[in-house]
KEVO-149906 format. One record per residue (C-alpha): residue number from 1; residue in three letters; x, y, z. Coordinates in steps of 0.25 Angstrom, whole numbers, m for minus. Example, Ala and Ser with C-alpha at 12.3 -4.5 7.8 and 13.67 -1.06 7.14 Angstrom:
PT    nr   rest      px      py      pz
PT     1    ALA      49     m18      31
PT     2    SER      55      m4      29
This chain:
PT    nr   rest      px      py      pz
PT     1    MET       0       0       0
PT     2    LEU       6      14      m4
PT     3    LEU       5      23       8
PT     4    SER       3      35      m2
PT     5    LYS     m10      28      m6
PT     6    LEU     m15      23       7
PT     7    VAL     m28      29      12
PT     8    CYS     m22      32      26
PT     9    GLU     m18      46      31
PT    10    ARG      m8      47      42
PT    11    THR      m9      59      52
PT    12    LYS       0      65      63
PT    13    GLU     m13      70      71
PT    14    ALA     m22      60      78
PT    15    PRO     m37      63      79
PT    16    GLN     m41      72      90
PT    17    ASP     m49      61      98
PT    18    ALA     m38      51      97
PT    19    ARG     m33      47     111
PT    20    ILE     m27      33     109
PT    21    LYS     m15      28     101
PT    22    SER     m23      19      92
PT    23    HIS     m33      30      88
PT    24    ILE     m22      40      86
PT    25    LEU     m12      31      78
PT    26    LEU     m23      25      69
PT    27    ALA     m29      39      66
PT    28    ARG     m15      45      63
PT    29    ALA     m11      33      55
PT    30    GLY     m23      35      46
PT    31    TYR     m29      21      50
PT    32    ILE     m42      26      54
PT    33    LYS     m51      38      51
PT    34    GLN     m63      43      60
PT    35    VAL     m76      44      53
PT    36    ALA     m85      47      65
PT    37    ALA     m84      44      80
PT    38    GLY     m80      30      82
PT    39    ILE     m80      27      67
PT    40    TYR     m67      26      59
PT    41    SER     m63      22      45
PT    42    LEU     m51      13      43
PT    43    THR     m41      17      33
PT    44    PRO     m33       6      25
PT    45    PRO     m22       3      35
PT    46    ALA     m33       1      46
PT    47    GLN     m42      m7      37
PT    48    ARG     m30     m16      34
PT    49    MET     m28     m17      49
PT    50    SER     m42     m20      51
PT    51    LYS     m42     m31      40
PT    52    LYS     m30     m38      46
PT    53    ILE     m36     m38      60
PT    54    GLN     m49     m43      55
PT    55    GLU     m42     m55      48
PT    56    ILE     m34     m59      60
PT    57    ILE     m48     m59      68
PT    58    ARG     m54     m67      56
PT    59    GLU     m43     m77      57
PT    60    GLU     m44     m79      72
PT    61    MET     m59     m80      71
PT    62    ASN     m59     m90      60
PT    63    ALA     m49     m98      68
PT    64    ILE     m59    m100      80
PT    65    ASP     m70    m104      70
PT    66    GLY     m76     m91      67
PT    67    GLN     m85     m89      55
PT    68    GLU     m85     m75      49
PT    69    VAL     m98     m69      46
PT    70    LEU    m103     m55      44
PT    71    PHE    m115     m49      52
PT    72    PRO    m123     m37      47
PT    73    VAL    m120     m23      53
PT    74    VAL    m134     m19      53
PT    75    MET    m144     m28      60
PT    76    PRO    m159     m27      63
PT    77    ARG    m165     m23      77
PT    78    GLU    m172     m37      79
PT    79    MET    m158     m44      79
PT    80    TRP    m154     m36      91
PT    81    GLU    m167     m36      98
PT    82    GLU    m166     m51      99
PT    83    SER    m153     m50     107
PT    84    GLY    m159     m38     115
PT    85    ARG    m148     m29     111
PT    86    TYR    m155     m20     102
PT    87    THR    m160     m12     114
PT    88    SER    m149     m15     124
PT    89    ILE    m138      m9     116
PT    90    GLY    m138       6     117
PT    91    GLN    m134      17     107
PT    92    GLU    m121      10     103
PT    93    MET    m129       2      93
PT    94    VAL    m134       9      81
PT    95    ARG    m149       7      78
PT    96    PHE    m156      12      65
PT    97    LYS    m168       9      56
PT    98    ASP    m166       4      42
PT    99    ARG    m174      10      30
PT   100    THR    m186       1      34
PT   101    GLY    m186       6      48
PT   102    HIS    m180      m7      54
PT   103    ASP    m172      m6      66
PT   104    MET    m157      m9      63
PT   105    LEU    m144      m8      70
PT   106    LEU    m129      m8      67
PT   107    GLY    m122     m20      73
PT   108    MET    m112     m17      84
PT   109    THR    m110     m31      88
PT   110    HIS    m116     m44      81
PT   111    GLU    m121     m54      91
PT   112    GLU    m135     m53      86
PT   113    ALA    m131     m55      72
PT   114    ALA    m122     m67      75
PT   115    VAL    m134     m74      82
PT   116    HIS    m143     m70      71
PT   117    MET    m133     m77      61
PT   118    ALA    m130     m89      70
PT   119    ARG    m145     m92      73
PT   120    HIS    m149     m94      59
PT   121    ILE    m137    m103      56
PT   122    VAL    m132    m110      68
PT   123    SER    m143    m120      73
PT   124    SER    m135    m132      79
PT   125    TYR    m125    m135      90
PT   126    ASN    m116    m141      80
PT   127    GLN    m114    m128      73
PT   128    LEU    m108    m122      86
PT   129    PRO     m99    m117      90
PT   130    CYS     m98    m106      79
PT   131    MET     m92     m92      78
PT   132    ILE     m96     m81      68
PT   133    TYR     m88     m68      67
PT   134    GLN     m88     m56      59
PT   135    ILE     m79     m44      57
PT   136    GLN     m88     m32      54
PT   137    THR     m91     m17      56
PT   138    LYS    m100     m13      68
PT   139    PHE    m105       0      74
PT   140    ARG    m107       3      88
PT   141    ASP    m111      18      91
PT   142    GLU    m100      19     102
PT   143    ALA    m102      31     111
PT   144    ARG     m87      32     114
PT   145    SER     m80      30     102
PT   146    ARG     m65      33     104
PT   147    GLY     m51      29     102
PT   148    GLY     m51      27      86
PT   149    LEU     m54      13      84
PT   150    ILE     m55       9      98
PT   151    ARG     m69      13     101
PT   152    VAL     m77      15      88
PT   153    ARG     m92      15      83
PT   154    GLU     m89       7      70
PT   155    PHE     m80      m5      71
PT   156    THR     m76     m18      64
PT   157    MET     m77     m30      73
PT   158    LYS     m75     m44      73
PT   159    ASP     m86     m51      81
PT   160    ALA     m88     m66      83
PT   161    TYR     m99     m74      89
PT   162    SER     m99     m89      93
PT   163    PHE    m110     m98      96
PT   164    HIS    m109    m110     105
PT   165    VAL    m116    m122     111
PT   166    SER    m111    m120     125
PT   167    GLN    m104    m111     134
PT   168    GLU     m92    m121     134
PT   169    ASP     m91    m120     119
PT   170    LEU     m92    m105     120
PT   171    ASP     m81    m105     130
PT   172    ARG     m72    m113     121
PT   173    TYR     m74    m104     109
PT   174    TYR     m73     m91     118
PT   175    ARG     m59     m96     121
PT   176    ARG     m56     m98     107
PT   177    ALA     m60     m84     103
PT   178    TYR     m53     m78     115
PT   179    ASP     m40     m84     110
PT   180    ALA     m43     m79      96
PT   181    TYR     m44     m65     101
PT   182    TYR     m30     m66     107
PT   183    ARG     m25     m71      94
PT   184    ILE     m32     m59      86
PT   185    PHE     m27     m48      95
PT   186    ARG     m12     m54      95
PT   187    ARG     m13     m56      80
PT   188    ILE     m16     m41      78
PT   189    GLY      m5     m37      86
PT   190    LEU     m11     m33     100
PT   191    LYS      m2     m37     112
PT   192    ASN      m7     m30     125
PT   193    PHE     m21     m36     125
PT   194    THR     m29     m46     134
PT   195    ASP     m43     m51     137
PT   196    PHE     m52     m47     148
PT   197    LYS     m65     m52     154
PT   198    SER     m76     m42     150
PT   199    ASP     m90     m37     152
PT   200    THR    m100     m43     141
PT   201    GLY    m107     m30     140
PT   202    MET    m118     m29     129
PT   203    MET    m113     m42     123
PT   204    GLY    m119     m50     135
PT   205    GLY    m113     m64     139
PT   206    SER    m105     m69     150
PT   207    VAL     m90     m69     147
PT   208    ALA     m82     m59     139
PT   209    HIS     m68     m55     136
PT   210    GLU     m62     m42     130
PT   211    PHE     m49     m42     124
PT   212    MET     m41     m29     127
PT   213    LEU     m29     m22     122
PT   214    VAL     m23     m16     135
PT   215    THR     m20      m1     132
PT   216    PRO     m21      12     139
PT   217    ALA     m30      17     127
PT   218    GLY     m41       7     130
PT   219    GLU     m54      11     135
PT   220    ASP     m57      m3     142
PT   221    THR     m52      m4     157
PT   222    LEU     m45     m17     160
PT   223    VAL     m42     m24     173
PT   224    PHE     m29     m32     175
PT   225    CYS     m23     m40     187
PT   226    ASP      m8     m41     186
PT   227    GLY      m8     m52     196
PT   228    CYS     m17     m62     188
PT   229    ASP     m24     m63     175
PT   230    TYR     m36     m55     179
PT   231    ARG     m41     m45     169
PT   232    ALA     m54     m39     165
PT   233    ASN     m61     m27     159
PT   234    MET     m65     m17     169
PT   235    GLU     m79     m20     165
PT   236    VAL     m79     m34     172
PT   237    ALA     m66     m33     181
PT   238    GLU     m69     m37     195
PT   239    CYS     m68     m26     205
PT   240    LYS     m62     m31     218
PT   241    GLY     m57     m18     226
PT   242    GLU     m51     m17     240
PT   243    VAL     m61     m19     251
PT   244    LEU     m61      m7     260
PT   245    PRO     m58      m8     275
PT   246    ARG     m71      m9     284
PT   247    LYS     m75       5     289
PT   248    GLU     m86       3     300
PT   249    MET     m95      15     300
PT   250    PRO    m110      18     303
PT   251    LEU    m119      22     291
PT   252    GLU    m120      37     291
PT   253    LEU    m127      48     283
PT   254    VAL    m118      60     280
PT   255    ASN    m120      73     272
PT   256    THR    m111      74     261
PT   257    GLY    m116      87     255
PT   258    SER    m113      89     240
PT   259    ALA    m103      78     239
PT   260    ALA    m107      68     229
PT   261    THR     m96      61     222
PT   262    ILE     m88      50     229
PT   263    GLU     m76      59     229
PT   264    GLU     m83      71     236
PT   265    VAL     m90      62     246
PT   266    CYS     m78      55     250
PT   267    SER     m70      67     251
PT   268    LEU     m81      74     260
PT   269    LEU     m81      61     269
PT   270    LYS     m66      60     269
PT   271    THR     m66      45     264
PT   272    GLU     m60      37     252
PT   273    LYS     m69      34     240
PT   274    SER     m68      19     243
PT   275    ARG     m77      22     255
PT   276    SER     m88      27     247
PT   277    ILE     m99      21     239
PT   278    LYS    m101      26     225
PT   279    ALA    m115      26     218
PT   280    VAL    m115      26     203
PT   281    VAL    m129      27     196
PT   282    TYR    m133      20     183
PT   283    ALA    m145      21     174
PT   284    VAL    m150       8     167
PT   285    ARG    m151       9     152
PT   286    GLY    m165       7     147
PT   287    ASP    m171       7     161
PT   288    SER    m172      21     167
PT   289    SER    m179      15     179
PT   290    LYS    m167       9     184
PT   291    ILE    m155      15     191
PT   292    VAL    m142       8     196
PT   293    VAL    m133      13     206
PT   294    ALA    m119       6     208
PT   295    PHE    m112       7     221
PT   296    VAL     m97       6     221
PT   297    ARG     m86      10     231
PT   298    GLY     m82      25     229
PT   299    ASP     m68      21     223
PT   300    ARG     m74      12     213
PT   301    GLU     m81      14     199
PT   302    VAL     m93       6     194
PT   303    ASN     m91      m3     183
PT   304    GLU    m103      m2     174
PT   305    ALA    m101     m15     166
PT   306    LYS    m101     m22     180
PT   307    LEU    m113     m14     185
PT   308    LYS    m121     m18     172
PT   309    LYS    m119     m32     175
PT   310    ALA    m122     m31     189
PT   311    VAL    m136     m25     187
PT   312    GLY    m139     m31     173
PT   313    LEU    m142     m17     168
PT   314    ASP    m136      m8     157
PT   315    VAL    m132       4     166
PT   316    ALA    m128      18     162
PT   317    PRO    m123      30     171
PT   318    TYR    m135      36     177
PT   319    ASP    m138      51     173
PT   320    GLY    m151      53     179
PT   321    GLY    m146      63     190
PT   322    VAL    m151      65     204
PT   323    THR    m165      59     207
PT   324    GLU    m172      55     220
PT   325    GLU    m165      41     219
PT   326    ILE    m152      45     214
PT   327    ALA    m145      56     223
PT   328    CYS    m132      57     215
PT   329    GLY    m120      59     223
PT   330    ASN    m126      53     235
PT   331    ILE    m131      39     230
PT   332    GLY    m129      27     240
PT   333    PRO    m134      13     242
PT   334    ILE    m142      16     255
PT   335    GLY    m156      21     252
PT   336    LEU    m155      21     237
PT   337    SER    m168      19     229
PT   338    GLU    m172       4     228
PT   339    ARG    m175       7     214
PT   340    ILE    m160       9     211
PT   341    ILE    m152      m3     207
PT   342    LYS    m140      m3     217
PT   343    VAL    m127     m11     214
PT   344    PHE    m116     m12     224
PT   345    ASP    m101     m14     220
PT   346    ARG     m94     m25     228
PT   347    SER     m84     m14     232
PT   348    LEU     m94     m10     242
PT   349    LYS     m96     m24     248
PT   350    GLY     m92     m23     263
PT   351    ALA     m89      m8     261
PT   352    THR     m90      m1     274
PT   353    GLY     m89      14     278
PT   354    MET     m94      18     265
PT   355    ILE     m99      32     260
PT   356    ALA    m112      31     251
PT   357    GLY    m122      41     246
PT   358    ALA    m135      42     254
PT   359    ASN    m144      44     242
PT   360    LYS    m148      58     246
PT   361    PRO    m141      71     243
PT   362    GLU    m129      75     252
PT   363    TYR    m128      63     260
PT   364    HIS    m120      50     260
PT   365    TYR    m118      38     270
PT   366    ILE    m105      35     276
PT   367    GLY    m102      22     283
PT   368    LEU    m109      13     274
PT   369    ASP    m107      m2     276
PT   370    ALA    m110     m10     264
PT   371    GLU    m114     m23     271
PT   372    ARG    m121     m15     282
PT   373    ASP    m129      m5     274
PT   374    LEU    m131     m11     261
PT   375    SER    m136     m25     265
PT   376    GLY    m140     m35     254
PT   377    VAL    m132     m28     243
PT   378    GLU    m125     m36     233
PT   379    PHE    m111     m31     229
PT   380    LYS    m107     m32     214
PT   381    ASP     m94     m29     207
PT   382    ILE     m98     m17     199
PT   383    ALA     m85      m8     201
PT   384    LYS     m73      m5     191
PT   385    VAL     m60     m11     195
PT   386    ALA     m49      m1     199
PT   387    GLU     m34      m1     197
PT   388    GLY     m28      m9     209
PT   389    ASP     m41     m17     212
PT   390    VAL     m39     m31     217
PT   391    CYS     m39     m42     206
PT   392    PRO     m51     m51     208
PT   393    VAL     m43     m63     205
PT   394    CYS     m29     m63     211
PT   395    GLY     m31     m51     221
PT   396    GLY     m20     m43     213
PT   397    ARG     m22     m28     208
PT   398    LEU     m29     m25     196
PT   399    ARG     m24     m15     186
PT   400    ILE     m32      m7     175
PT   401    GLU     m28      m5     161
PT   402    ASN     m36       0     148
PT   403    GLY     m38      m8     136
PT   404    ILE     m45      m9     122
PT   405    GLU     m55     m20     119
PT   406    ILE     m50     m27     107
PT   407    GLY     m60     m39     107
PT   408    ASN     m70     m46     115
PT   409    ILE     m76     m60     117
PT   410    PHE     m90     m63     124
PT   411    GLN     m97     m75     128
PT   412    LEU    m111     m71     125
PT   413    GLY    m119     m84     130
PT   414    THR    m133     m85     124
PT   415    LYS    m136     m70     125
PT   416    TYR    m138     m68     110
PT   417    THR    m142     m82     105
PT   418    ALA    m153     m83     116
PT   419    ALA    m158     m69     113
PT   420    MET    m158     m72      98
PT   421    ASN    m164     m86      99
PT   422    MET    m152     m93      93
PT   423    THR    m153    m108      95
PT   424    VAL    m145    m119      91
PT   425    HIS    m149    m134      92
PT   426    ALA    m141    m142     102
PT   427    GLU    m136    m156     101
PT   428    ASP    m148    m162     109
PT   429    GLY    m158    m155     100
PT   430    SER    m161    m143     109
PT   431    SER    m157    m129     106
PT   432    PHE    m149    m118     113
PT   433    ASN    m144    m104     111
PT   434    PRO    m129    m104     107
PT   435    ILE    m119     m97     116
PT   436    MET    m112     m86     110
PT   437    GLY     m98     m79     111
PT   438    CYS     m94     m66     104
PT   439    TYR     m80     m61     100
PT   440    GLY     m77     m47      95
PT   441    ILE     m65     m39      90
PT   442    GLY     m65     m25      85
PT   443    VAL     m56     m23      73
PT   444    GLY     m54      m8      73
PT   445    ARG     m51      m9      88
PT   446    ALA     m41     m19      85
PT   447    ILE     m34      m9      75
PT   448    ALA     m34       1      86
PT   449    SER     m29      m8      97
PT   450    VAL     m17     m12      88
PT   451    ALA     m14       2      86
PT   452    GLU     m16       5     101
PT   453    GLU      m6      m5     105
PT   454    SER       4      m5      93
PT   455    ASN      10       9      91
PT   456    ASP      21      19      95
PT   457    GLU      22      34      95
PT   458    ASN      23      34      80
PT   459    GLY      11      26      76
PT   460    LEU       6      12      74
PT   461    ILE      14      m1      75
PT   462    LEU       5     m11      69
PT   463    PRO       6     m26      71
PT   464    VAL      10     m33      58
PT   465    THR      m3     m42      58
PT   466    VAL     m12     m30      57
PT   467    ALA      m4     m19      51
PT   468    PRO     m10     m13      38
PT   469    TRP       3     m16      31
PT   470    GLN      15     m24      36
PT   471    VAL      26     m15      30
PT   472    HIS      27       0      28
PT   473    LEU      36       2      17
PT   474    ILE      42      16      16
PT   475    VAL      50      22       4
PT   476    LEU      58      35       7
PT   477    ARG      61      44      m5
PT   478    PRO      51      37     m14
PT   479    ASP      53      49     m24
PT   480    LYS      66      41     m28
PT   481    GLU      61      31     m38
PT   482    GLU      72      21     m35
PT   483    ILE      67      21     m20
PT   484    LYS      52      21     m24
PT   485    ALA      55       9     m33
PT   486    VAL      61       1     m21
PT   487    GLY      50       4     m12
PT   488    ASP      40      m1     m23
PT   489    LYS      48     m13     m25
PT   490    VAL      49     m16     m10
PT   491    CYS      34     m14      m8
PT   492    ALA      30     m23     m19
PT   493    GLU      39     m34     m14
PT   494    LEU      33     m33       0
PT   495    GLU      19     m34      m5
PT   496    ALA      23     m45     m14
PT   497    ALA      27     m53      m2
PT   498    GLY      14     m51       5
PT   499    ILE      19     m39      14
PT   500    GLU       9     m28      16
PT   501    VAL      16     m15      13
PT   502    LEU      12       0      15
PT   503    TYR      21       7       6
PT   504    ASP      25      22       9
PT   505    GLU      30      27      m5
PT   506    ARG      26      41      m2
PT   507    ASP      35      52      m6
PT   508    CYS      36      59       8
PT   509    ALA      45      61      20
PT   510    ALA      51      49      27
PT   511    GLY      46      54      40
PT   512    ILE      32      54      35
PT   513    LYS      33      40      30
PT   514    PHE      39      35      43
PT   515    ALA      29      42      52
PT   516    ASP      18      36      43
PT   517    ALA      24      22      44
PT   518    ASP      25      23      60
PT   519    LEU      11      28      61
PT   520    MET       5      17      52
PT   521    GLY      12       6      59
PT   522    MET      15      m5      49
PT   523    PRO      24     m15      56
PT   524    ILE      36     m15      46
PT   525    ARG      42      m2      39
PT   526    ILE      51      m3      27
PT   527    VAL      58      10      23
PT   528    LEU      65      12       9
PT   529    SER      74      24       9
PT   530    PRO      85      29       0
PT   531    ARG      95      26      11
PT   532    THR      91      11      13
PT   533    LEU      89       9      m1
PT   534    ALA     103      13      m4
PT   535    ASP     107       0       3
PT   536    GLY      96      m8      m4
PT   537    GLU      89      m8      10
PT   538    ALA      76      m4      17
PT   539    GLU      73      m1      32
PT   540    VAL      64     m10      39
PT   541    LYS      58      m7      52
PT   542    LEU      47     m13      61
PT   543    ARG      37      m2      65
PT   544    ARG      37      m7      80
PT   545    GLY      52      m2      81
PT   546    GLY      65      m8      80
PT   547    GLU      77      m6      71
PT   548    ALA      75      m4      57
PT   549    MET      81     m14      47
PT   550    ARG      88     m12      34
PT   551    VAL      84     m23      24
PT   552    LYS      87     m25      10
PT   553    THR      76     m21       1
PT   554    ASP      76     m35      m6
PT   555    ALA      74     m41       8
PT   556    LEU      62     m32      12
PT   557    VAL      52     m42       9
PT   558    GLU      59     m53      18
PT   559    LYS      61     m43      29
PT   560    ALA      47     m38      29
PT   561    SER      42     m52      29
PT   562    GLU      51     m56      40
PT   563    LEU      46     m44      49
PT   564    ILE      31     m47      46
PT   565    ALA      33     m61      50
PT   566    LEU      40     m56      63
PT   567    LEU      29     m47      67
PT   568    LYS      19     m57      64
PT   569    ARG      26     m68      72
PT   570    GLU      27     m59      84
PT   571    ILE      12     m58      84
PT   572    GLU      10     m73      81
PT   573    GLU      19     m76      93
PT   574    THR       8     m69     102
PT   575    LEU      m3     m78      98
């Protein structure tokens, strides 16, 4: 590919909203062009990366007996009403009417389409297990698109769906998919990633794992224990904080005036935040008659994902203001309206000498004893883990890092097959709802993750398995016919040997050519210049660094092939 003809414009300046490396570098290298918030076009280099990633995914899915299909982008309302998700999913799903007035939607995930296809084809137990997958564009009207390709609204994704006779069969296949995911991510060149037990969210089911690239740029919060193998996404990480020493006090009502926040009340009463009870109020989506109040220790934060599971309701932050039942700033567990759903974090179990709102303006209780004053209360884990908390497995200390989700796998059970009445004949003649698994990888996010992990201050350093081209060939002084002729010849020889070449034959300054090569990140750079050609040689260098090599021009194909094989072997050794 001639660089002069490539539809890809490099720039010195990053977009104003770019905050993380992958967004900055992919935009500066000309790989992506923003069309609207969370919607990007991929230029030829990024599209070549996308195709290579897709092919790696396809190979690994086929290796675990996957069969590629293609589901529709647009689906009718009725299909999603069968599963119950047409109304349960909010504004992130785009709904519209077609020209006949029929309710339609844009697919943001395809469980319903997978069951719809399978229930018309798979009818007997001897057809199971089976797995179908697609690689396709989807749309999710994400409210918080950010980070270039990290969080977008339109995206290309591989999603796979498996169907099984039994839970044991799903468990076996789930492990095969789990192993395949590790191979995929290693093959595309990622290094610092791992898997985490995660919340199943709107997908439903009982077991789920997320694969995370550990990086400060990530928006997911990850919990690790260095003393053992415990690790989890913050959404499901078990919170086991320190137990406070007992502090025997009588329950007493005190005037706290205008003090409303935990900080203000604790400062007024000259005590630490851990001796207070924080009340966080939530509304219930779709049911204005319900209000949920979560109580946690004052030095803790509520984990909304855990809270949703604890109450079995889709909660959202409450914004109803002060009412007769909700005395904001003075909410506490004693005397709170019976209509309100109350949830108590287990950090309050056995707590003594606590401060809590009195449910009337300007007053708090002091000396609250959870066992004495909150009899019959059930304590649940609804708090976020904090740095330095106790590991629930080994008792060590937990640390927290950020990560980017690069893939996920779920055990869905019969959530969709039962709701959509997919039945299969069993060996004994009876019928049953197959058990499902689902498995997703975002292709655009994989591009961004590679860029986030593989770079330096000058630009991208792309793995050989997914780089748009394997060799970046640079000719200095192409205005000299004899030098240009050598460049053309070397390019033709490399391509004839099956090596992918980006050929910079532009007549411009050497500094511009080198800056572009560094920014675009091809793994191998070959430079032909008057100085090297005087000795019949070229300069060969790996983008990741190291000494430049002088190689005879008639040995460039052999050297490039050798380096490509080396880079591929390094990746293969991680599998």
